[in-house]
Z-matrix of the N, CA and C atoms (Angstrom, degrees):
N
C 1 1.453
C 2 1.526 1 109.99
N 3 1.312 2 116.74 1 131.06
C 4 1.455 3 121.19 2 -179.72
C 5 1.520 4 110.03 3 -69.93
N 6 1.320 5 116.19 4 134.93
C 7 1.460 6 121.28 5 178.12
C 8 1.517 7 108.77 6 -87.40
N 9 1.331 8 117.06 7 115.32
C 10 1.456 9 121.57 8 174.13
C 11 1.522 10 106.32 9 -98.18
N 12 1.306 11 115.45 10 100.15
C 13 1.453 12 120.08 11 -170.24
C 14 1.522 13 112.44 12 -85.21
N 15 1.307 14 115.53 13 121.29
C 16 1.457 15 121.84 14 168.89
C 17 1.524 16 105.29 15 -93.48
N 18 1.317 17 116.20 16 95.43
C 19 1.460 18 118.78 17 -171.39
C 20 1.521 19 113.34 18 -69.77
N 21 1.319 20 117.36 19 -30.31
C 22 1.468 21 118.88 20 177.26
C 23 1.530 22 109.37 21 -63.12
N 24 1.327 23 115.99 22 -45.02
C 25 1.459 24 121.20 23 177.11
C 26 1.527 25 110.37 24 -62.78
N 27 1.315 26 115.56 25 -46.47
C 28 1.463 27 121.06 26 -178.96
C 29 1.527 28 110.99 27 -55.91
N 30 1.325 29 116.85 28 -53.51
C 31 1.462 30 119.33 29 -176.22
C 32 1.530 31 111.75 30 -66.68
N 33 1.312 32 117.27 31 -31.77
C 34 1.465 33 119.02 32 177.40
C 35 1.526 34 110.89 33 -64.58
N 36 1.336 35 116.10 34 -42.87
C 37 1.467 36 120.02 35 -178.97
C 38 1.523 37 110.92 36 -66.29
N 39 1.330 38 117.30 37 -48.70
C 40 1.468 39 118.17 38 -175.74
C 41 1.525 40 111.53 39 -72.01
N 42 1.319 41 116.34 40 -30.40
C 43 1.474 42 118.77 41 177.73
C 44 1.523 43 110.25 42 -58.18
N 45 1.321 44 116.06 43 -45.88
C 46 1.466 45 120.01 44 -176.81
C 47 1.524 46 112.49 45 -86.06
N 48 1.333 47 116.35 46 -31.14
C 49 1.451 48 119.14 47 -176.07
C 50 1.514 49 114.84 48 -82.73
N 51 1.354 50 116.91 49 -25.80
C 52 1.462 51 119.97 50 -173.82
C 53 1.527 52 114.93 51 -131.93
N 54 1.327 53 117.60 52 -20.94
C 55 1.465 54 119.82 53 -173.44
C 56 1.531 55 113.41 54 -116.37
N 57 1.325 56 115.69 55 23.27
C 58 1.470 57 121.47 56 173.83
C 59 1.521 58 113.12 57 55.90
N 60 1.328 59 116.40 58 33.17
C 61 1.457 60 121.06 59 173.16
C 62 1.505 61 115.71 60 88.08
N 63 1.328 62 117.94 61 -0.39
C 64 1.467 63 119.06 62 -177.35
C 65 1.524 64 110.70 63 -147.79
N 66 1.331 65 116.09 64 131.33
C 67 1.461 66 122.59 65 176.04
C 68 1.519 67 109.66 66 -110.73
N 69 1.322 68 116.70 67 133.68
C 70 1.459 69 120.29 68 174.65
C 71 1.530 70 109.34 69 -82.28
N 72 1.322 71 116.25 70 163.25
C 73 1.455 72 119.50 71 178.00
C 74 1.530 73 112.34 72 -59.92
N 75 1.342 74 119.62 73 -44.41
C 76 1.469 75 118.59 74 177.02
C 77 1.527 76 113.13 75 -60.32
N 78 1.323 77 117.83 76 -35.85
C 79 1.466 78 119.95 77 177.48
C 80 1.530 79 110.66 78 -64.67
N 81 1.321 80 116.57 79 -42.31
C 82 1.463 81 120.67 80 178.40
C 83 1.527 82 110.43 81 -64.10
N 84 1.325 83 116.26 82 -43.18
C 85 1.470 84 120.53 83 179.92
C 86 1.530 85 110.48 84 -61.05
N 87 1.322 86 117.26 85 -45.22
C 88 1.457 87 120.79 86 -179.10
C 89 1.513 88 112.49 87 -64.74
N 90 1.324 89 116.88 88 -46.52
C 91 1.461 90 120.43 89 178.38
C 92 1.525 91 110.58 90 -61.39
N 93 1.325 92 116.28 91 -43.83
C 94 1.460 93 120.76 92 -178.83
C 95 1.524 94 111.28 93 -62.21
N 96 1.319 95 117.45 94 -38.55
C 97 1.463 96 120.77 95 178.70
C 98 1.529 97 110.74 96 -61.38
N 99 1.327 98 116.60 97 -40.51
C 100 1.469 99 120.34 98 178.49
C 101 1.526 100 110.33 99 -68.48
N 102 1.328 101 117.52 100 -45.74
C 103 1.466 102 120.84 101 179.63
C 104 1.521 103 111.18 102 -61.73
N 105 1.323 104 117.13 103 -43.69
C 106 1.467 105 120.57 104 -179.20
C 107 1.525 106 111.13 105 -62.22
N 108 1.325 107 116.51 106 -45.31
C 109 1.466 108 120.02 107 -179.69
C 110 1.521 109 110.59 108 -63.65
N 111 1.324 110 116.16 109 -41.64
C 112 1.459 111 119.75 110 -179.34
C 113 1.536 112 110.69 111 -63.88
N 114 1.322 113 117.16 112 -48.53
C 115 1.457 114 120.15 113 -176.64
C 116 1.523 115 111.88 114 -67.41
N 117 1.319 116 116.87 115 -28.35
C 118 1.460 117 119.99 116 178.85
C 119 1.525 118 111.69 117 -74.68
N 120 1.342 119 116.47 118 -37.29
C 121 1.467 120 119.54 119 -171.29
C 122 1.523 121 114.60 120 -109.93
N 123 1.339 122 117.29 121 -26.10
C 124 1.467 123 119.23 122 -170.60
C 125 1.526 124 112.52 123 -136.05
N 126 1.303 125 117.94 124 32.81
C 127 1.464 126 120.94 125 -173.65
C 128 1.519 127 113.30 126 -60.61
N 129 1.335 128 117.98 127 -24.93
C 130 1.458 129 120.36 128 -178.97
C 131 1.529 130 113.07 129 -95.64
N 132 1.331 131 116.87 130 6.72
C 133 1.466 132 120.96 131 -179.64
C 134 1.531 133 110.29 132 -85.00
N 135 1.299 134 115.85 133 170.04
C 136 1.463 135 123.12 134 -177.59
C 137 1.531 136 110.36 135 -60.77
N 138 1.323 137 116.93 136 124.06
C 139 1.472 138 120.98 137 -176.75
C 140 1.524 139 111.66 138 -64.49
N 141 1.327 140 116.80 139 -24.88
C 142 1.471 141 119.40 140 179.57
C 143 1.522 142 110.91 141 -66.47
N 144 1.315 143 116.64 142 -29.92
C 145 1.468 144 119.94 143 176.85
C 146 1.523 145 109.94 144 -62.86
N 147 1.328 146 116.07 145 -44.28
C 148 1.465 147 119.93 146 177.18
C 149 1.521 148 110.63 147 -60.85
N 150 1.325 149 117.44 148 -41.38
C 151 1.466 150 120.84 149 179.43
C 152 1.523 151 110.67 150 -59.84
N 153 1.330 152 116.26 151 -43.33
C 154 1.463 153 117.99 152 -178.41
C 155 1.524 154 111.61 153 -73.37
N 156 1.300 155 117.54 154 -32.16
C 157 1.471 156 121.39 155 174.58
C 158 1.528 157 109.68 156 -61.43
N 159 1.321 158 116.56 157 -47.27
C 160 1.467 159 120.53 158 179.07
C 161 1.528 160 111.06 159 -62.89
N 162 1.325 161 116.58 160 -40.93
C 163 1.469 162 120.18 161 178.76
C 164 1.521 163 110.94 162 -62.74
N 165 1.323 164 116.20 163 -38.79
C 166 1.458 165 120.21 164 178.83
C 167 1.523 166 110.82 165 -64.35
N 168 1.318 167 117.07 166 -46.15
C 169 1.465 168 119.98 167 178.08
C 170 1.522 169 110.96 168 -61.86
N 171 1.322 170 116.89 169 -41.21
C 172 1.465 171 122.17 170 178.95
C 173 1.536 172 110.55 171 -57.09
N 174 1.308 173 115.82 172 -45.81
C 175 1.464 174 120.61 173 -179.00
C 176 1.526 175 112.22 174 -73.78
N 177 1.323 176 116.67 175 -48.32
C 178 1.460 177 121.01 176 -172.40
C 179 1.535 178 112.89 177 -68.65
N 180 1.319 179 117.56 178 -21.72
C 181 1.464 180 120.56 179 179.80
C 182 1.529 181 112.25 180 -103.11
N 183 1.326 182 116.61 181 13.14
C 184 1.471 183 120.92 182 -177.55
C 185 1.522 184 110.85 183 56.44
N 186 1.352 185 115.74 184 42.15
C 187 1.461 186 125.49 185 173.57
C 188 1.532 187 113.78 186 73.41
N 189 1.334 188 118.70 187 4.36
C 190 1.468 189 120.14 188 -177.63
C 191 1.514 190 112.12 189 -78.98
N 192 1.328 191 117.72 190 -24.88
C 193 1.466 192 124.80 191 -175.92
C 194 1.528 193 111.94 192 60.40
N 195 1.325 194 115.56 193 23.44
C 196 1.462 195 122.47 194 175.37
C 197 1.530 196 108.90 195 -120.18
N 198 1.328 197 117.67 196 145.62
C 199 1.465 198 119.07 197 175.34
C 200 1.527 199 110.03 198 -59.01
N 201 1.317 200 116.27 199 129.49
C 202 1.463 201 120.22 200 -175.40
C 203 1.528 202 110.59 201 -132.17
N 204 1.308 203 113.85 202 163.26
C 205 1.469 204 122.17 203 171.52
C 206 1.532 205 107.48 204 -91.00
N 207 1.303 206 116.61 205 144.19
C 208 1.459 207 121.29 206 179.52
C 209 1.530 208 110.60 207 -52.43
N 210 1.303 209 115.97 208 138.59
C 211 1.468 210 126.77 209 -174.02
C 212 1.523 211 112.46 210 76.42
N 213 1.328 212 117.65 211 -2.03
C 214 1.472 213 123.99 212 -177.50
C 215 1.525 214 111.91 213 66.00
N 216 1.319 215 117.18 214 18.91
C 217 1.470 216 121.03 215 179.96
C 218 1.522 217 110.05 216 -70.72
N 219 1.332 218 115.24 217 156.09
C 220 1.463 219 121.38 218 179.67
C 221 1.518 220 112.77 219 -83.57
N 222 1.324 221 117.74 220 -11.49
C 223 1.464 222 120.79 221 -179.21
C 224 1.523 223 110.00 222 -146.20
N 225 1.333 224 115.40 223 159.85
C 226 1.465 225 119.36 224 176.47
C 227 1.530 226 110.77 225 -62.92
N 228 1.308 227 115.85 226 -39.96
C 229 1.463 228 120.08 227 -178.05
C 230 1.524 229 110.70 228 -58.87
N 231 1.324 230 115.93 229 -46.64
C 232 1.459 231 119.40 230 -179.16
C 233 1.533 232 110.84 231 -67.96
N 234 1.315 233 117.40 232 -39.46
C 235 1.463 234 120.58 233 178.56
C 236 1.520 235 110.83 234 -61.48
N 237 1.327 236 116.63 235 -42.99
C 238 1.462 237 120.68 236 178.56
C 239 1.531 238 110.67 237 -62.30
N 240 1.325 239 116.72 238 -41.49
C 241 1.467 240 120.45 239 178.13
C 242 1.527 241 110.74 240 -59.52
N 243 1.315 242 116.64 241 -45.73
C 244 1.468 243 121.02 242 -178.62
C 245 1.525 244 110.37 243 -63.96
N 246 1.330 245 116.35 244 -44.23
C 247 1.458 246 120.64 245 -179.14
C 248 1.529 247 111.66 246 -66.30
N 249 1.327 248 116.38 247 -40.32
C 250 1.464 249 120.01 248 178.74
C 251 1.535 250 111.10 249 -63.48
N 252 1.304 251 116.06 250 -41.82
C 253 1.463 252 120.22 251 178.82
C 254 1.519 253 111.08 252 -62.34
N 255 1.341 254 115.64 253 -45.19
C 256 1.459 255 120.15 254 179.62
C 257 1.526 256 111.07 255 -65.06
N 258 1.323 257 116.74 256 -40.12
C 259 1.465 258 121.20 257 -179.51
C 260 1.530 259 110.72 258 -64.91
N 261 1.322 260 116.35 259 -44.04
C 262 1.472 261 121.05 260 179.84
C 263 1.522 262 111.51 261 -64.23
N 264 1.335 263 116.09 262 -30.24
C 265 1.464 264 120.53 263 -179.20
C 266 1.529 265 112.17 264 -85.40
N 267 1.329 266 117.09 265 0.29
C 268 1.455 267 120.67 266 178.70
C 269 1.506 268 114.84 267 79.34
N 270 1.349 269 117.42 268 17.18
C 271 1.457 270 120.35 269 -178.77
C 272 1.527 271 113.12 270 -88.76
N 273 1.324 272 116.64 271 -1.16
C 274 1.468 273 120.56 272 177.07
C 275 1.527 274 108.84 273 -123.19
N 276 1.294 275 115.74 274 55.43
C 277 1.466 276 121.46 275 -172.11
C 278 1.524 277 113.02 276 -62.84
N 279 1.339 278 117.05 277 -22.92
C 280 1.460 279 120.33 278 -179.08
C 281 1.532 280 112.17 279 -79.12
N 282 1.334 281 117.05 280 -12.25
C 283 1.465 282 120.82 281 -178.53
C 284 1.530 283 109.35 282 -87.00
N 285 1.325 284 116.37 283 121.58
C 286 1.463 285 120.66 284 178.63
C 287 1.529 286 110.63 285 -94.50
N 288 1.325 287 117.10 286 -39.06
C 289 1.457 288 122.00 287 177.97
C 290 1.524 289 108.14 288 -123.54
N 291 1.321 290 118.48 289 119.42
C 292 1.475 291 121.16 290 -178.53
C 293 1.535 292 111.38 291 -64.76
N 294 1.315 293 115.30 292 93.38
C 295 1.463 294 122.44 293 -173.99
C 296 1.522 295 113.34 294 -67.03
N 297 1.314 296 117.46 295 -16.13
C 298 1.460 297 121.45 296 -175.85
C 299 1.529 298 113.24 297 -82.42
N 300 1.323 299 117.19 298 -14.60
C 301 1.463 300 118.82 299 -176.67
C 302 1.521 301 110.70 300 -66.43
N 303 1.334 302 117.76 301 132.67
C 304 1.463 303 121.05 302 -177.54
C 305 1.524 304 111.90 303 -56.12
N 306 1.329 305 116.31 304 140.55
C 307 1.461 306 121.09 305 178.47
C 308 1.523 307 110.37 306 -83.95
N 309 1.327 308 116.04 307 -169.97
C 310 1.469 309 120.07 308 -176.63
C 311 1.520 310 112.86 309 -63.37
N 312 1.329 311 116.99 310 -19.91
C 313 1.464 312 120.98 311 177.76
C 314 1.525 313 112.30 312 -94.79
N 315 1.327 314 115.87 313 1.35
C 316 1.461 315 120.07 314 178.93
C 317 1.515 316 114.26 315 84.90
N 318 1.347 317 117.59 316 7.93
C 319 1.464 318 120.82 317 -179.62
C 320 1.523 319 110.78 318 -90.74
N 321 1.322 320 115.65 319 139.29
C 322 1.455 321 121.17 320 176.36
C 323 1.522 322 108.88 321 -107.15
N 324 1.333 323 116.01 322 129.05
C 325 1.461 324 120.42 323 -177.70
C 326 1.524 325 110.29 324 -101.84
N 327 1.332 326 114.56 325 47.29
C 328 1.460 327 120.98 326 176.47
C 329 1.527 328 109.80 327 -77.72
N 330 1.325 329 115.95 328 174.88
C 331 1.452 330 120.64 329 -175.94
C 332 1.516 331 113.67 330 -69.90
N 333 1.338 332 114.59 331 137.65
C 334 1.464 333 120.98 332 176.43
C 335 1.520 334 109.34 333 -146.06
N 336 1.333 335 116.16 334 150.24
C 337 1.455 336 120.25 335 171.03
C 338 1.514 337 114.49 336 109.59
N 339 1.338 338 115.23 337 -161.40
C 340 1.457 339 122.76 338 175.91
C 341 1.524 340 111.11 339 -85.71
N 342 1.326 341 115.63 340 -24.47
C 343 1.458 342 122.74 341 167.40
C 344 1.520 343 103.73 342 -124.36
N 345 1.302 344 118.03 343 130.60
C 346 1.461 345 120.38 344 -168.61
C 347 1.536 346 111.54 345 -69.79
N 348 1.322 347 114.86 346 98.24
C 349 1.456 348 122.57 347 -179.29
C 350 1.526 349 109.12 348 -79.12
N 351 1.333 350 117.00 349 120.77
C 352 1.462 351 121.96 350 -178.53
C 353 1.524 352 110.47 351 -128.17
N 354 1.314 353 115.86 352 161.72
C 355 1.466 354 124.94 353 177.09
C 356 1.543 355 111.50 354 73.61
N 357 1.313 356 114.72 355 137.24
C 358 1.468 357 120.98 356 -176.54
C 359 1.523 358 112.00 357 -58.16
N 360 1.322 359 117.72 358 -39.32
C 361 1.471 360 120.13 359 -178.01
C 362 1.528 361 111.37 360 -59.54
N 363 1.334 362 116.98 361 -33.50
C 364 1.457 363 119.81 362 178.86
C 365 1.524 364 111.65 363 -75.84
N 366 1.319 365 116.75 364 -33.98
C 367 1.464 366 119.23 365 173.96
C 368 1.528 367 110.32 366 -65.06
N 369 1.321 368 116.84 367 -36.51
C 370 1.469 369 120.72 368 177.26
C 371 1.527 370 110.30 369 -64.96
N 372 1.330 371 116.51 370 -45.34
C 373 1.466 372 120.68 371 -179.84
C 374 1.527 373 111.50 372 -63.94
N 375 1.317 374 116.26 373 -41.35
C 376 1.463 375 119.39 374 -179.21
C 377 1.536 376 112.23 375 -74.68
N 378 1.315 377 117.20 376 -20.19
C 379 1.464 378 120.05 377 172.78
C 380 1.521 379 110.00 378 -63.88
N 381 1.323 380 115.64 379 -41.67
C 382 1.462 381 120.67 380 177.85
C 383 1.521 382 110.15 381 -65.99
N 384 1.317 383 116.63 382 -43.17
C 385 1.462 384 121.41 383 -176.63
C 386 1.531 385 112.12 384 -66.51
N 387 1.337 386 116.75 385 -40.92
C 388 1.471 387 120.42 386 -175.62
C 389 1.515 388 113.80 387 -91.21
N 390 1.347 389 117.18 388 -20.66
C 391 1.456 390 120.02 389 -173.68
C 392 1.518 391 112.48 390 78.21
N 393 1.334 392 116.78 391 13.21
C 394 1.463 393 122.92 392 178.86
C 395 1.519 394 108.35 393 -114.38
N 396 1.317 395 117.39 394 135.82
C 397 1.466 396 120.68 395 -179.83
C 398 1.533 397 109.35 396 -78.24
N 399 1.319 398 115.63 397 87.11
C 400 1.460 399 121.39 398 -178.53
C 401 1.520 400 112.17 399 -77.60
N 402 1.313 401 117.11 400 -15.49
C 403 1.466 402 120.26 401 176.43
C 404 1.520 403 109.31 402 -74.45
N 405 1.318 404 116.58 403 -41.62
C 406 1.463 405 120.49 404 178.01
C 407 1.519 406 111.18 405 -69.90
N 408 1.333 407 116.74 406 -32.61
C 409 1.468 408 120.49 407 -178.06
C 410 1.519 409 109.15 408 -143.12
N 411 1.347 410 117.67 409 82.53
C 412 1.474 411 120.86 410 -176.53
C 413 1.527 412 114.04 411 -57.66
N 414 1.330 413 117.49 412 -29.72
C 415 1.465 414 119.52 413 -177.65
C 416 1.521 415 112.82 414 -64.96
N 417 1.323 416 117.96 415 -15.62
C 418 1.459 417 119.41 416 177.60
C 419 1.531 418 111.75 417 -67.37
N 420 1.321 419 116.49 418 -14.01
C 421 1.467 420 119.89 419 174.04
C 422 1.524 421 111.08 420 -66.99
N 423 1.336 422 116.96 421 -12.15
C 424 1.461 423 120.90 422 178.54
C 425 1.525 424 112.27 423 -98.71
N 426 1.340 425 117.37 424 4.10
C 427 1.459 426 120.27 425 170.63
C 428 1.531 427 107.73 426 -74.67
N 429 1.319 428 117.70 427 137.47
C 430 1.456 429 120.48 428 -171.11
C 431 1.523 430 113.30 429 -56.41
N 432 1.325 431 118.37 430 -48.10
C 433 1.463 432 119.61 431 -177.50
C 434 1.518 433 111.66 432 -61.22
N 435 1.324 434 116.03 433 -44.60
C 436 1.467 435 120.13 434 179.14
C 437 1.519 436 110.35 435 -65.45
N 438 1.321 437 116.98 436 -43.01
C 439 1.464 438 121.10 437 -177.76
C 440 1.526 439 111.33 438 -63.15
N 441 1.329 440 117.11 439 -39.92
C 442 1.463 441 121.00 440 179.17
C 443 1.530 442 110.59 441 -66.33
N 444 1.328 443 116.40 442 -42.99
C 445 1.465 444 120.28 443 178.98
C 446 1.524 445 111.00 444 -62.52
N 447 1.326 446 116.76 445 -45.26
C 448 1.463 447 120.91 446 178.85
C 449 1.526 448 110.55 447 -60.36
N 450 1.315 449 116.64 448 -45.30
C 451 1.462 450 122.15 449 -179.47
C 452 1.525 451 111.41 450 -60.11
N 453 1.323 452 116.62 451 -55.03
C 454 1.466 453 121.03 452 -173.77
C 455 1.526 454 111.55 453 -71.50
N 456 1.323 455 116.32 454 -55.42
C 457 1.465 456 119.86 455 -176.42
C 458 1.528 457 111.15 456 -64.91
N 459 1.315 458 116.49 457 -39.00
C 460 1.453 459 119.45 458 179.75
C 461 1.513 460 112.82 459 -61.33
N 462 1.339 461 116.57 460 -40.04
C 463 1.460 462 120.20 461 -179.65
C 464 1.523 463 111.76 462 -76.76
N 465 1.311 464 117.38 463 -32.27
C 466 1.457 465 120.46 464 176.73
C 467 1.524 466 111.66 465 -69.31
N 468 1.324 467 116.20 466 -41.10
C 469 1.460 468 120.91 467 -173.20
C 470 1.532 469 113.94 468 -90.12
N 471 1.318 470 117.02 469 -11.59
C 472 1.459 471 119.55 470 -177.36
C 473 1.512 472 112.63 471 77.82
N 474 1.320 473 116.37 472 32.27
C 475 1.462 474 121.40 473 -174.49
C 476 1.522 475 113.37 474 -69.22
N 477 1.322 476 118.81 475 -25.57
C 478 1.462 477 121.03 476 -171.17
C 479 1.532 478 113.09 477 -86.90
N 480 1.319 479 116.90 478 -46.78
C 481 1.474 480 120.47 479 -175.98
C 482 1.523 481 113.19 480 -130.88
N 483 1.326 482 116.83 481 -3.63
C 484 1.458 483 120.26 482 -174.09
C 485 1.519 484 112.60 483 96.74
N 486 1.323 485 117.47 484 -18.79
C 487 1.458 486 121.87 485 175.44
C 488 1.521 487 109.43 486 -83.97
N 489 1.343 488 116.51 487 138.16
C 490 1.457 489 122.29 488 179.07
C 491 1.529 490 110.36 489 -115.22
N 492 1.332 491 115.56 490 161.38
C 493 1.457 492 119.45 491 175.92
C 494 1.525 493 111.17 492 -55.84
N 495 1.332 494 116.72 493 -40.45
C 496 1.465 495 120.72 494 -177.70
C 497 1.521 496 112.88 495 -65.87
N 498 1.321 497 117.89 496 -18.09
C 499 1.464 498 120.51 497 178.84
C 500 1.523 499 112.01 498 -72.28
N 501 1.313 500 117.29 499 -28.37
C 502 1.464 501 121.27 500 -172.61
C 503 1.529 502 113.57 501 -115.55
N 504 1.322 503 116.61 502 -17.52
C 505 1.458 504 121.20 503 178.81
C 506 1.525 505 107.45 504 -131.98
N 507 1.333 506 115.14 505 100.34
C 508 1.461 507 120.10 506 -175.90
C 509 1.519 508 109.84 507 -148.70
N 510 1.319 509 117.24 508 -166.28
C 511 1.462 510 121.02 509 -174.71
C 512 1.520 511 113.25 510 -65.23
N 513 1.327 512 117.47 511 -25.07
C 514 1.463 513 120.51 512 -177.11
C 515 1.519 514 114.02 513 -115.75
N 516 1.333 515 116.88 514 -9.34
C 517 1.466 516 120.80 515 -174.47
C 518 1.520 517 110.78 516 -131.35
N 519 1.318 518 115.75 517 133.10
C 520 1.467 519 121.75 518 171.81
C 521 1.525 520 105.97 519 -129.55
N 522 1.309 521 116.01 520 87.56
C 523 1.466 522 120.90 521 -175.08
C 524 1.525 523 109.28 522 -117.98
N 525 1.322 524 115.15 523 84.14
C 526 1.461 525 120.75 524 -178.98
C 527 1.531 526 111.65 525 -64.16
N 528 1.307 527 117.17 526 -32.49
C 529 1.462 528 120.17 527 -175.79
C 530 1.530 529 111.03 528 -72.04
N 531 1.320 530 117.87 529 -52.24
C 532 1.458 531 119.99 530 -177.34
C 533 1.523 532 113.29 531 -75.07
N 534 1.319 533 116.84 532 -8.67
C 535 1.464 534 119.20 533 173.72
C 536 1.530 535 110.90 534 -61.38
N 537 1.307 536 117.21 535 -20.16
C 538 1.462 537 120.96 536 177.27
C 539 1.523 538 111.72 537 -60.75
N 540 1.331 539 116.86 538 -23.73
C 541 1.458 540 120.95 539 180.00
C 542 1.530 541 112.12 540 -63.56
N 543 1.303 542 117.65 541 -15.25
C 544 1.457 543 122.14 542 177.90
C 545 1.525 544 110.56 543 -63.08
N 546 1.329 545 116.23 544 -31.44
C 547 1.461 546 121.26 545 -175.24
C 548 1.520 547 112.73 546 -116.34
N 549 1.340 548 117.64 547 -46.44
C 550 1.463 549 117.93 548 -168.93
C 551 1.523 550 112.61 549 -154.34
N 552 1.313 551 116.49 550 63.31
C 553 1.451 552 119.92 551 175.83
C 554 1.514 553 112.72 552 55.65
N 555 1.321 554 116.63 553 -128.49
C 556 1.466 555 120.33 554 176.73
C 557 1.525 556 111.62 555 -115.22
N 558 1.325 557 116.78 556 16.88
C 559 1.455 558 121.39 557 179.40
C 560 1.525 559 111.00 558 -59.55
N 561 1.329 560 117.23 559 120.18
C 562 1.464 561 124.46 560 179.55
C 563 1.536 562 111.76 561 57.15
N 564 1.318 563 117.05 562 30.43
C 565 1.458 564 121.22 563 -173.31
C 566 1.527 565 113.37 564 -61.07
N 567 1.325 566 116.52 565 -41.04
C 568 1.464 567 119.82 566 -179.11
C 569 1.532 568 110.70 567 -67.84
N 570 1.299 569 115.34 568 -38.71
C 571 1.465 570 120.35 569 177.46
C 572 1.529 571 110.69 570 -61.44
N 573 1.328 572 116.28 571 -46.95
C 574 1.469 573 120.50 572 179.52
C 575 1.516 574 111.11 573 -62.49
N 576 1.330 575 117.45 574 -37.17
C 577 1.458 576 121.03 575 178.64
C 578 1.528 577 110.90 576 -61.51
N 579 1.319 578 116.41 577 -42.32
C 580 1.465 579 120.50 578 179.20
C 581 1.518 580 110.77 579 -63.19
N 582 1.319 581 116.97 580 -44.81
C 583 1.463 582 120.34 581 177.86
C 584 1.526 583 110.51 582 -59.60
N 585 1.329 584 115.68 583 -47.50
C 586 1.462 585 120.41 584 -174.20
C 587 1.525 586 111.62 585 -61.51
N 588 1.325 587 117.43 586 -38.01
C 589 1.456 588 120.06 587 -179.32
C 590 1.520 589 112.31 588 -68.25
N 591 1.323 590 116.83 589 -31.46
C 592 1.461 591 119.04 590 174.71
C 593 1.534 592 109.76 591 -69.42
N 594 1.327 593 116.97 592 -44.65
C 595 1.462 594 119.43 593 176.94
C 596 1.531 595 110.85 594 -61.06
N 597 1.322 596 117.56 595 -39.28
C 598 1.458 597 121.11 596 -179.34
C 599 1.527 598 110.76 597 -62.43
N 600 1.314 599 116.87 598 -43.90
C 601 1.460 600 120.04 599 178.14
C 602 1.522 601 110.83 600 -64.14
N 603 1.327 602 116.65 601 -36.27
C 604 1.464 603 120.53 602 -178.95
C 605 1.520 604 112.41 603 -67.81
N 606 1.317 605 116.72 604 -30.85
C 607 1.462 606 121.06 605 -178.97
C 608 1.520 607 111.43 606 -70.51
N 609 1.351 608 117.56 607 -23.79
C 610 1.465 609 121.84 608 -174.86
C 611 1.526 610 111.11 609 -103.38
N 612 1.323 611 118.06 610 100.38
C 613 1.470 612 119.80 611 179.98
C 614 1.515 613 112.82 612 -66.52
N 615 1.345 614 117.40 613 -17.53
C 616 1.452 615 120.51 614 -179.35
C 617 1.530 616 112.13 615 -92.21
N 618 1.320 617 116.66 616 8.80
C 619 1.461 618 119.59 617 -179.75
C 620 1.523 619 110.02 618 -61.53
N 621 1.333 620 115.68 619 139.86
C 622 1.466 621 119.28 620 178.87
C 623 1.517 622 109.36 621 -61.64
N 624 1.335 623 116.37 622 130.05
C 625 1.457 624 120.09 623 -175.56
C 626 1.529 625 111.88 624 -61.12
N 627 1.314 626 117.17 625 -38.97
C 628 1.451 627 118.80 626 179.28
C 629 1.513 628 111.75 627 -64.47
N 630 1.346 629 115.62 628 -42.98
C 631 1.452 630 119.41 629 178.72
C 632 1.515 631 110.22 630 -64.02
N 633 1.324 632 116.88 631 -41.09
C 634 1.456 633 121.14 632 -179.84
C 635 1.522 634 111.01 633 -63.14
N 636 1.317 635 115.96 634 -42.52
C 637 1.466 636 119.18 635 179.56
C 638 1.525 637 110.83 636 -62.52
N 639 1.330 638 116.26 637 -42.70
C 640 1.459 639 119.34 638 178.81
C 641 1.523 640 111.33 639 -64.78
N 642 1.339 641 115.71 640 -40.41
C 643 1.460 642 120.36 641 -179.92
C 644 1.516 643 110.81 642 -64.47
N 645 1.318 644 116.65 643 -44.07
C 646 1.464 645 120.17 644 179.84
C 647 1.531 646 110.57 645 -62.84
N 648 1.328 647 116.26 646 -42.00
C 649 1.462 648 119.23 647 179.99
C 650 1.527 649 110.87 648 -65.46
N 651 1.339 650 115.88 649 -43.84
C 652 1.469 651 119.58 650 178.83
C 653 1.521 652 110.57 651 -64.66
N 654 1.339 653 115.86 652 -44.88
C 655 1.459 654 119.33 653 -179.27
C 656 1.512 655 112.04 654 -62.20
N 657 1.332 656 116.49 655 -41.33
C 658 1.462 657 120.11 656 179.16
C 659 1.529 658 110.71 657 -63.15
N 660 1.340 659 116.32 658 -38.77
C 661 1.463 660 120.28 659 178.74
C 662 1.528 661 111.26 660 -64.49
N 663 1.340 662 116.16 661 -46.78
C 664 1.463 663 120.20 662 -179.08
C 665 1.520 664 110.85 663 -64.86
N 666 1.338 665 116.37 664 -44.30
C 667 1.458 666 120.36 665 -178.87
C 668 1.524 667 110.84 666 -62.50
N 669 1.335 668 116.64 667 -43.30
C 670 1.464 669 119.73 668 179.70
C 671 1.523 670 110.58 669 -62.89
N 672 1.327 671 116.32 670 -40.47
C 673 1.470 672 120.11 671 -179.65
C 674 1.526 673 110.69 672 -65.90
N 675 1.326 674 116.16 673 -43.38
C 676 1.456 675 119.56 674 -177.88
C 677 1.518 676 112.21 675 -71.69
N 678 1.310 677 116.79 676 -35.92
C 679 1.467 678 119.71 677 179.35
C 680 1.520 679 111.47 678 -66.39
N 681 1.303 680 116.68 679 -23.27
C 682 1.469 681 119.31 680 -179.23
C 683 1.521 682 111.89 681 -74.43
N 684 1.344 683 116.58 682 -11.50
C 685 1.451 684 120.82 683 179.06
C 686 1.504 685 111.41 684 -83.26
N 687 1.339 686 116.02 685 -168.65
C 688 1.456 687 121.62 686 -179.21
C 689 1.505 688 109.21 687 -74.21
N 690 1.315 689 116.62 688 128.32
C 691 1.449 690 121.32 689 178.89
C 692 1.497 691 110.58 690 -97.20
N 693 1.327 692 117.25 691 154.08
C 694 1.454 693 120.17 692 -178.91
C 695 1.514 694 111.05 693 -70.12
N 696 1.301 695 115.95 694 164.03
C 697 1.461 696 121.65 695 -176.79
C 698 1.509 697 110.27 696 -64.91
N 699 1.305 698 115.48 697 136.10
C 700 1.473 699 121.07 698 177.50
C 701 1.512 700 108.47 699 -129.97
């Protein structure tokens, strides 16, 4: 089904439902870049996929909607320091091999972009997908055009974990929670589901106002509850 986007409606819903009533210019720019790319290349695809893509970017960028380096550090050196400190303190218990440590060439394969791209093998795969040599220059994964392509195409094709958007959101299945497996197992899966449902309602200008109001209230409650817990290292 073709998505006919009412962007005024969309931004009004997400502004109040996810951004505490105010959007910064960088947030608008980032969201617009994703919407523009989607409408140009995938306008006839399932709108729920776009909702989950937006939710993923919202979470993975710490709500900035801008391509970022893991931990939000300004440099690889600082990001590595933050990650090493957290790892030594036992706050990254799920990490078995510290992927951020520089290799023999001095490159760090820490997370970058709108979806946190990690490990050299993924930079190699995304180099093929984007046509940009991300192995020679990993920071190019934080260029907006490249970051949007990696985010959208990676989630559509199952490039990150083997799970695709179509596996969890299709004609017979609407599984917002397990859609998290597309990027990162079940980490923060319930939180991502709440975000995605708000984005989904925002994409549909014909959504019933009563249903939308209930969804926004429920989503705000879940998000507030989850945000009060332990947040990942930034």
